[in-house]
N, CA, C and O of each residue as an XYZ file, in Angstrom:
328
protein
N       0.848     -1.181      0.000
C       0.000      0.000      0.000
C       0.893      1.244      0.000
O       1.836      1.357      0.784
N       0.575      2.142     -0.877
C       1.365      3.373     -1.021
C       0.724      4.500     -0.220
O      -0.492      4.694     -0.248
N       1.566      5.234      0.490
C       1.086      6.367      1.281
C       1.517      7.658      0.602
O       2.707      7.898      0.401
N       0.548      8.478      0.254
C       0.828      9.768     -0.377
C       0.168     10.849      0.462
O      -1.030     10.800      0.740
N       0.954     11.803      0.851
C       0.417     12.902      1.640
C       0.360     14.147      0.773
O       1.352     14.544      0.162
N      -0.802     14.749      0.731
C      -0.975     15.972     -0.045
C      -0.403     17.146      0.741
O      -0.704     17.317      1.922
N       0.413     17.943      0.087
C       0.997     19.116      0.720
C       0.172     20.326      0.316
O       0.042     20.637     -0.868
N      -0.378     20.997      1.303
C      -1.199     22.169      1.039
C      -0.319     23.408      0.969
O       0.619     23.539      1.755
N      -0.601     24.312      0.050
C       0.160     25.560     -0.012
C       0.040     26.313      1.313
O      -0.999     26.280      1.974
N       1.108     26.979      1.678
C       1.137     27.681      2.952
C       1.824     29.034      2.773
O       2.742     29.163      1.964
N       1.385     30.032      3.521
C       2.068     31.325      3.467
C       3.320     31.353      4.350
O       3.938     32.405      4.518
N       3.695     30.192      4.918
C       4.869     30.091      5.790
C       6.071     29.667      4.960
O       6.016     28.678      4.229
N       7.150     30.419      5.080
C       8.341     30.204      4.257
C       9.527     29.851      5.147
O       9.773     30.511      6.157
N      10.259     28.810      4.767
C      11.517     28.464      5.435
C      12.614     29.314      4.817
O      12.730     29.395      3.594
N      13.417     29.946      5.658
C      14.558     30.744      5.194
C      15.795     30.181      5.873
O      15.897     30.209      7.099
N      16.731     29.674      5.091
C      17.889     28.992      5.668
C      19.219     29.614      5.306
O      19.310     30.553      4.515
N      20.237     29.057      5.912
C      21.624     29.467      5.701
C      21.834     30.941      6.052
O      22.529     31.668      5.343
N      21.220     31.364      7.155
C      21.348     32.757      7.576
C      22.646     32.971      8.344
O      23.027     32.154      9.181
N      23.312     34.069      8.051
C      24.507     34.452      8.795
C      24.102     34.829     10.210
O      23.007     35.351     10.419
N      24.965     34.574     11.183
C      24.635     34.853     12.582
C      24.330     36.323     12.847
O      23.628     36.646     13.804
N      24.847     37.206     12.016
C      24.612     38.632     12.239
C      23.286     39.120     11.650
O      22.927     40.285     11.821
N      22.559     38.240     10.960
C      21.263     38.614     10.397
C      20.227     38.658     11.521
O      20.037     37.677     12.240
N      19.568     39.792     11.663
C      18.594     39.949     12.749
C      17.167     39.720     12.250
O      16.914     39.657     11.047
N      16.242     39.597     13.206
C      14.833     39.499     12.858
C      14.395     40.750     12.102
O      13.633     40.671     11.139
N      14.882     41.897     12.545
C      14.558     43.156     11.873
C      15.009     43.171     10.428
O      14.299     43.672      9.556
N      16.199     42.617     10.169
C      16.692     42.517      8.786
C      15.730     41.705      7.931
O      15.389     42.103      6.817
N      15.295     40.561      8.460
C      14.392     39.693      7.702
C      13.046     40.365      7.459
O      12.485     40.266      6.368
N      12.536     41.040      8.463
C      11.252     41.733      8.300
C      11.369     42.813      7.230
O      10.501     42.926      6.364
N      12.436     43.607      7.284
C      12.629     44.672      6.278
C      12.726     44.094      4.867
O      12.154     44.644      3.926
N      13.443     42.994      4.724
C      13.599     42.373      3.401
C      12.257     41.842      2.894
O      11.840     42.155      1.779
N      11.590     41.043      3.713
C      10.379     40.365      3.262
C       9.190     41.297      3.123
O       8.244     40.975      2.404
N       9.210     42.438      3.788
C       8.145     43.418      3.589
C       8.166     43.966      2.170
O       7.174     44.527      1.706
N       9.289     43.808      1.478
C       9.370     44.208      0.086
C       8.515     43.348     -0.832
O       8.269     43.715     -1.982
N       8.059     42.196     -0.324
C       7.243     41.290     -1.134
C       5.797     41.249     -0.682
O       4.957     40.652     -1.355
N       5.490     41.876      0.448
C       4.127     41.841      0.965
C       4.130     42.046      2.471
O       5.114     42.519      3.041
N       3.038     41.692      3.102
C       2.878     41.899      4.535
C       3.400     40.693      5.310
O       2.964     39.563      5.089
N       4.344     40.948      6.225
C       4.862     39.896      7.095
C       3.919     39.763      8.286
O       3.716     40.721      9.031
N       3.345     38.577      8.465
C       2.399     38.337      9.551
C       3.116     37.895     10.831
O       2.739     38.294     11.933
N       4.157     37.065     10.671
C       4.865     36.527     11.833
C       6.251     36.067     11.411
O       6.474     35.695     10.259
N       7.174     36.098     12.359
C       8.511     35.577     12.110
C       8.933     34.733     13.298
O       8.762     35.125     14.452
N       9.487     33.565     12.995
C      10.028     32.670     14.016
C      11.502     32.493     13.723
O      11.878     31.709     12.851
N      12.328     33.212     14.441
C      13.782     33.103     14.277
C      14.250     32.041     15.261
O      13.997     32.156     16.460
N      14.915     31.032     14.781
C      15.278     29.894     15.614
C      16.631     30.109     16.299
O      17.615     30.481     15.659
N      16.658     29.866     17.610
C      17.843     30.071     18.452
C      18.216     28.763     19.147
O      17.355     27.925     19.413
N      19.510     28.597     19.439
C      19.931     27.488     20.288
C      19.399     27.762     21.688
O      19.540     28.873     22.198
N      18.798     26.771     22.306
C      18.173     26.959     23.613
C      18.989     26.369     24.760
O      18.764     26.706     25.923
N      19.934     25.491     24.436
C      20.688     24.799     25.486
C      22.162     24.726     25.117
O      22.532     24.889     23.955
N      22.985     24.483     26.106
C      24.402     24.229     25.881
C      25.210     25.492     25.633
O      24.735     26.606     25.850
N      26.437     25.297     25.174
C      27.348     26.434     25.006
C      26.921     27.432     23.924
O      27.381     28.574     23.922
N      26.056     27.013     23.014
C      25.596     27.917     21.952
C      24.278     28.601     22.305
O      23.670     29.258     21.459
N      23.840     28.449     23.543
C      22.573     29.055     23.962
C      22.541     30.549     23.621
O      23.465     31.299     23.936
N      21.436     30.959     22.959
C      21.275     32.356     22.576
C      21.866     32.713     21.223
O      21.727     33.846     20.763
N      22.524     31.759     20.583
C      23.114     31.985     19.260
C      22.102     31.553     18.201
O      21.490     30.494     18.339
N      21.914     32.347     17.150
C      20.977     31.951     16.087
C      21.353     30.606     15.473
O      22.534     30.296     15.311
N      20.339     29.812     15.133
C      20.562     28.494     14.539
C      20.783     28.566     13.031
O      21.137     27.568     12.405
N      20.576     29.746     12.448
C      20.841     29.902     11.021
C      19.635     29.733     10.124
O      19.768     29.664      8.902
N      18.454     29.666     10.725
C      17.252     29.585      9.892
C      16.071     30.214     10.614
O      16.085     30.416     11.828
N      15.047     30.517      9.820
C      13.838     31.143     10.358
C      12.641     30.697      9.528
O      12.786     30.182      8.419
N      11.465     30.905     10.089
C      10.211     30.707      9.372
C       9.501     32.046      9.324
O       9.291     32.690     10.352
N       9.138     32.453      8.131
C       8.447     33.720      7.959
C       7.067     33.432      7.402
O       6.920     32.762      6.380
N       6.058     33.948      8.088
C       4.687     33.767      7.638
C       4.201     35.068      7.016
O       4.168     36.113      7.665
N       3.830     34.981      5.760
C       3.301     36.132      5.054
C       1.787     36.162      5.232
O       1.185     35.170      5.643
N       1.179     37.293      4.925
C      -0.255     37.443      5.164
C      -1.125     36.657      4.181
O      -2.303     36.423      4.450
N      -0.560     36.253      3.052
C      -1.335     35.514      2.056
C      -0.426     34.602      1.244
O       0.794     34.765      1.238
N      -1.033     33.646      0.564
C      -0.271     32.782     -0.337
C       0.378     33.589     -1.448
O       1.501     33.299     -1.860
N      -0.327     34.599     -1.932
C       0.203     35.457     -2.990
C       1.480     36.155     -2.521
O       2.475     36.170     -3.246
N       1.461     36.733     -1.318
C       2.647     37.406     -0.783
C       3.793     36.417     -0.574
O       4.952     36.745     -0.827
N       3.464     35.194     -0.106
C       4.495     34.177      0.103
C       5.145     33.784     -1.221
O       6.369     33.683     -1.306
N       4.338     33.562     -2.247
C       4.882     33.206     -3.556
C       5.723     34.341     -4.122
O       6.775     34.099     -4.714
N       5.268     35.571     -3.945
C       6.021     36.732     -4.392
C       7.372     36.801     -3.677
O       8.391     37.088     -4.306
N       7.385     36.540     -2.372
C       8.631     36.563     -1.598
C       9.593     35.487     -2.087
O      10.791     35.736     -2.224
N       9.073     34.300     -2.349
C       9.925     33.215     -2.848
C      10.526     33.593     -4.193
O      11.719     33.389     -4.415
N       9.722     34.138     -5.086
C      10.215     34.538     -6.405
C      11.242     35.657     -6.306
O      12.220     35.674     -7.053
N      11.024     36.592     -5.386
C      11.926     37.748     -5.254
C      13.238     37.414     -4.548
O      14.295     37.922     -4.920
N      13.166     36.558     -3.531
C      14.310     36.411     -2.638
C      14.959     35.041     -2.623
O      15.917     34.840     -1.876
N      14.480     34.088     -3.414
C      15.116     32.779     -3.471
C      16.567     32.929     -3.913
O      16.850     33.584     -4.917
N      17.480     32.326     -3.167
C      18.933     32.371     -3.422
C      19.554     33.742     -3.199
O      20.677     33.982     -3.643
N      18.862     34.634     -2.532
C      19.415     35.952     -2.218
C      20.445     35.837     -1.085
O      20.219     35.121     -0.110
N      21.547     36.527     -1.213
C      22.555     36.579     -0.154
C      22.255     37.816      0.682
O      22.277     38.934      0.167
N      21.974     37.624      1.974
C      21.636     38.732      2.856
C      22.896     39.329      3.455
O      23.135     40.531      3.337
N      23.686     38.510      4.087
C      24.977     38.932      4.671
C      25.983     37.840      4.367
O      25.917     36.749      4.934
N      26.900     38.130      3.485
C      27.834     37.103      3.072
C      29.149     37.313      3.676
O      30.070     36.532      3.436
C-alpha cells in the first residue's frame, strides 16, 4: 500500500543558511518588500554552550499565499549577509 500525503500551499516560508549577524529586523525589512509579514520565528539554540546563538534559519509567515509566492520569487537564493 502506497502512502501519499498531499501538501497544502502555505504562506509560511523556510529561510535557511542565515549568517549569525542577520537579525529578525533585517528579515522583516527584506520580506516586507514582497508583501505583509504576519509573523517571524527566528530559531535560536536553547541549550548548551551555543545558547542564545541563532541556529541559522527562520520561518516567515506572510499574510497571504500570494505574498508568500512573491517573496519566494523575489528572494530565493538571495545573499543577505555574506
